Structure formats: C-alpha cells, structure tokens
TITORSE-371846 format. One record per residue (C-alpha): residue in three letters; x, y, z. Coordinates in Angstrom, 2 decimals. Example, Ala and Ser with C-alpha at 12.3 -4.5 7.8 and 13.67 -1.06 7.14 Angstrom:
<atoms>
- type,px,py,pz
- ala,12.30,-4.50,7.80 $
- ser,13.67,-1.06,7.14 $
</atoms>
This chain:
<atoms>
- type,px,py,pz
- met,-47.30,74.83,4.53 $
- arg,-49.38,74.61,7.64 $
- asp,-50.39,71.07,6.72 $
- ala,-46.78,70.12,6.38 $
- glu,-45.94,71.76,9.68 $
- gly,-48.85,69.95,11.29 $
- leu,-47.67,66.64,9.85 $
- asp,-44.19,67.28,11.17 $
- ala,-45.58,68.03,14.58 $
- ala,-47.79,64.95,14.52 $
- thr,-44.96,62.63,13.61 $
- ser,-42.35,64.33,15.72 $
- gly,-40.73,61.81,18.02 $
- thr,-42.13,58.75,16.18 $
- tyr,-40.20,58.80,12.91 $
- pro,-37.61,57.55,12.47 $
- pro,-38.39,54.85,15.04 $
- glu,-36.36,54.81,18.22 $
- arg,-34.87,51.36,17.38 $
- asn,-33.04,50.25,14.21 $
- thr,-35.60,49.06,11.69 $
- trp,-33.16,46.35,10.51 $
- gln,-33.06,44.63,13.87 $
- phe,-35.64,41.91,14.28 $
- asp,-36.45,39.55,17.05 $
- pro,-34.74,36.17,16.54 $
- pro,-36.98,33.58,14.90 $
- val,-38.61,31.03,17.09 $
- val,-36.75,27.68,16.80 $
- ser,-38.65,24.55,17.69 $
- thr,-37.09,21.92,19.97 $
- gly,-37.03,19.42,17.08 $
- trp,-34.76,21.65,15.02 $
- arg,-32.42,22.10,17.99 $
- trp,-32.11,18.33,18.36 $
- leu,-31.48,17.94,14.63 $
- ala,-28.74,20.59,14.65 $
- gly,-27.09,18.89,17.63 $
- ala,-27.24,15.48,15.96 $
- val,-25.71,16.85,12.75 $
- gly,-22.88,18.38,14.78 $
- val,-22.17,15.08,16.55 $
- val,-22.21,13.13,13.28 $
- gly,-19.82,15.68,11.77 $
- leu,-17.40,15.27,14.66 $
- leu,-17.53,11.47,14.37 $
- ala,-16.93,11.60,10.62 $
- ser,-13.94,13.89,11.17 $
- gly,-12.53,11.45,13.72 $
- val,-12.91,8.51,11.34 $
- leu,-11.20,10.47,8.56 $
- val,-8.27,11.29,10.83 $
- val,-7.88,7.61,11.78 $
- val,-8.01,6.51,8.13 $
- leu,-5.43,9.08,7.09 $
- ala,-3.19,8.17,10.01 $
- ser,-3.33,4.47,9.18 $
- ser,-2.60,5.14,5.51 $
- asp,0.40,7.26,6.49 $
- ser,1.70,4.56,8.84 $
- gly,2.58,2.23,5.97 $
- asp,0.07,-0.38,7.11 $
- ser,-1.61,-0.81,3.74 $
- pro,-3.05,-4.32,3.32 $
- thr,-1.75,-4.65,-0.24 $
- thr,1.55,-2.76,-0.50 $
- ile,4.90,-2.63,1.26 $
- asp,5.44,1.08,1.83 $
- asp,7.41,1.42,5.08 $
- asp,10.43,3.57,4.16 $
- arg,12.90,1.80,6.43 $
- leu,11.79,-1.64,5.29 $
- thr,11.93,-0.76,1.61 $
- ser,15.47,0.60,2.08 $
- val,16.56,-2.67,3.71 $
- ile,14.90,-4.73,0.98 $
- ala,16.39,-2.59,-1.81 $
- ala,19.93,-3.01,-0.48 $
- his,19.75,-6.79,-0.07 $
- cys,17.79,-7.24,-3.30 $
- ala,20.43,-5.38,-5.32 $
- leu,23.09,-7.79,-4.05 $
- met,20.90,-10.82,-4.80 $
- thr,20.09,-9.57,-8.30 $
- ser,23.71,-8.99,-9.21 $
- thr,24.68,-12.40,-7.83 $
- val,21.94,-14.13,-9.83 $
- ala,23.04,-12.30,-12.99 $
- ser,26.55,-13.70,-12.53 $
- leu,25.18,-17.27,-12.37 $
- pro,23.38,-17.91,-15.67 $
- val,21.37,-21.11,-16.00 $
- thr,23.06,-22.51,-19.10 $
- gly,24.89,-25.61,-20.27 $
- thr,24.18,-29.22,-19.45 $
- ala,21.37,-30.35,-17.20 $
- gln,23.86,-30.81,-14.36 $
- arg,25.27,-27.32,-14.81 $
- arg,21.79,-25.80,-14.98 $
- ser,20.77,-27.64,-11.84 $
- asp,23.87,-26.40,-10.02 $
- ala,23.31,-22.82,-11.24 $
- ile,19.70,-22.85,-10.01 $
- arg,20.82,-24.02,-6.57 $
- asp,23.53,-21.33,-6.46 $
- gln,20.96,-18.68,-7.39 $
- asp,18.64,-20.01,-4.71 $
- arg,21.38,-19.67,-2.10 $
- ala,21.66,-15.99,-3.03 $
- ile,17.89,-15.60,-2.62 $
- arg,17.92,-17.33,0.78 $
- ile,20.73,-15.06,1.96 $
- met,18.66,-12.04,0.89 $
- leu,15.54,-13.29,2.68 $
- gly,17.46,-14.11,5.86 $
- ser,19.16,-10.73,5.87 $
- ile,15.88,-8.86,5.41 $
- arg,14.27,-10.84,8.23 $
- asp,17.25,-10.21,10.52 $
- asp,17.60,-6.50,9.73 $
- ala,13.96,-5.39,9.96 $
- pro,11.82,-7.81,12.02 $
- ser,9.63,-5.10,13.61 $
- ala,9.12,-3.30,10.28 $
- ile,8.07,-6.61,8.69 $
- arg,5.50,-7.19,11.44 $
- ala,4.16,-3.63,11.08 $
- asp,3.85,-3.70,7.28 $
- arg,1.30,-6.45,6.73 $
- pro,2.10,-7.63,3.17 $
- ala,5.84,-7.92,3.90 $
- glu,5.72,-11.35,5.52 $
- arg,3.50,-12.68,2.73 $
- trp,5.98,-11.32,0.17 $
- leu,8.83,-13.11,1.96 $
- arg,6.81,-16.35,2.08 $
- asp,6.11,-15.99,-1.66 $
- trp,9.87,-15.90,-2.22 $
- asp,10.18,-19.05,-0.08 $
- arg,7.58,-20.80,-2.23 $
- leu,9.30,-19.72,-5.44 $
- val,12.64,-21.02,-4.18 $
- gly,10.95,-24.30,-3.24 $
- ala,9.61,-24.68,-6.78 $
- arg,13.06,-23.94,-8.19 $
- glu,14.60,-26.59,-5.94 $
- val,12.12,-29.10,-7.34 $
- leu,13.25,-28.09,-10.84 $
- ala,16.92,-28.43,-9.92 $
- ala,16.32,-32.03,-8.82 $
- glu,14.06,-32.79,-11.79 $
- leu,16.63,-31.60,-14.34 $
- leu,18.90,-34.46,-13.33 $
- arg,16.16,-36.89,-14.41 $
- asp,14.68,-34.88,-17.29 $
- pro,16.87,-32.29,-19.07 $
- asn,13.72,-30.75,-20.58 $
- ala,12.05,-30.03,-17.23 $
- val,10.78,-26.46,-16.79 $
- leu,9.95,-24.35,-13.78 $
- glu,6.36,-24.49,-12.55 $
- val,5.87,-21.11,-10.91 $
- pro,3.49,-21.42,-7.93 $
- leu,0.08,-19.80,-8.32 $
- asp,-1.80,-17.51,-5.97 $
- ala,-5.39,-18.08,-4.83 $
- asp,-6.72,-16.52,-8.06 $
- gly,-4.64,-18.82,-10.26 $
- ala,-2.15,-16.13,-11.31 $
- pro,1.62,-16.68,-11.13 $
- leu,2.96,-15.83,-7.70 $
- thr,5.59,-13.63,-9.30 $
- asp,2.87,-11.19,-10.42 $
- arg,1.75,-10.64,-6.83 $
- met,5.36,-10.34,-5.70 $
- asp,5.91,-7.42,-8.10 $
- asp,2.50,-5.83,-7.48 $
- val,3.23,-5.41,-3.76 $
- trp,5.12,-2.16,-4.42 $
- pro,3.12,1.10,-4.54 $
- gly,5.31,2.61,-7.29 $
- asp,8.29,1.26,-9.19 $
- pro,9.15,-2.20,-7.81 $
- val,11.80,-2.00,-5.10 $
- cys,12.71,-5.65,-5.62 $
- pro,11.26,-7.03,-8.85 $
- val,11.63,-10.75,-9.45 $
- pro,14.47,-11.12,-11.98 $
- thr,13.48,-12.84,-15.21 $
- ala,16.23,-15.39,-14.60 $
- ile,14.53,-16.36,-11.33 $
- ala,11.00,-16.45,-12.72 $
- ser,11.94,-18.68,-15.65 $
- ala,15.10,-20.51,-14.50 $
- asp,15.84,-21.17,-18.16 $
- glu,18.69,-19.25,-19.76 $
- arg,20.33,-22.29,-21.34 $
- ser,22.22,-21.97,-24.56 $
- glu,22.50,-25.71,-25.01 $
- ala,20.71,-28.82,-23.77 $
</atoms>
C-alpha cells in the first residue's frame, strides 16, 4: 500500500499530462509540396472554367452539327408544315409536261418556305451555325429539281439526281440529320424523289 502511495506521490502532477495527448504538432510540409498543392488548385480552377464555357456554349444552341435554337426551330416548323402540305397537294404524276409543271410548282412552295425562314429569323440563323448550310442544301436540292423539270421535256424517263455531300452521301440525309431529335422539317419523299407518276 505504501508502494502504491509512493507511486501516486511520484507521479502526482505528471499524469495525465497537462496537454491533450491527441494533439500533435502539425507535420512539417516542404516548400515543394506547397507549390504542388497550389498548382493543383490553379489547374482545378482552370478546368472548372473550361467546363462552364463548354456547358454554356452547348446550351446556347451553337452546336456545329445540329439546329437546336428554340425560336429558329419554331419558325422552321411553321413554314415547313405549310410547304409540306402544299407539296402533298401537287403530286408529280401524268405526262412529262404535267410532271415538269408539278415539280416547278413544288419548288415554288419550297422557295417561299426558305425565303420566309430567312426573313423571319435572320439573327437566329446566324447564331445557329448549321442553319445556313441547311438552307443552302435546300437551295441545291431545288436547283437539281429544276434541272429535272427541264430535262423531262426532252426525256420523259429522266430522274432526279440528288446532290451529294462531301462524303458522297445524298444531301437529303444531311438535311434530316441536322435535327437533334425528331426532324423538325424532314425532306418529304415527294421532294427527294420527284417521281410519283402513275403514267408516263
């Protein structure tokens, strides 16, 4: 008992220690590690900035491959619906002369659509990069159809030669692929073939 009392007296004031045993001095950090941590922080900030810019540009409708501006697609949809219904009422049938006339009438409906879109949404067309190319593709398709309309008067068996894109695919494929979801203005089959005749 005395030994225990002596031990208590000997350790009195030293145990438990005066400071918390779970507190330690901070580790020594070399200057190299500080520079590395700073560099990682700067790179992280830059990466975040780039991500914000990318997301902002994707939300702005300025995709290089699709027309996705809401106002522009609304304008196109309205004028395209009128063009499509007009084309459907003008079938390319009958004699070569009648087919030639029907193709030219359909082409007038397409030109009215294109002119209306260009007049109603010029700034949206400039902002949505593929829009002007899509309109020019329509111009090229109409040009090929006009060639067919003239050719039919010389050769009743003439067929439409749809212009090709740089990869050798029909232009009409690219014209339909420009929409991010369901096509807003798909090329009607009657326009892409210009051949609904029931008799020669």
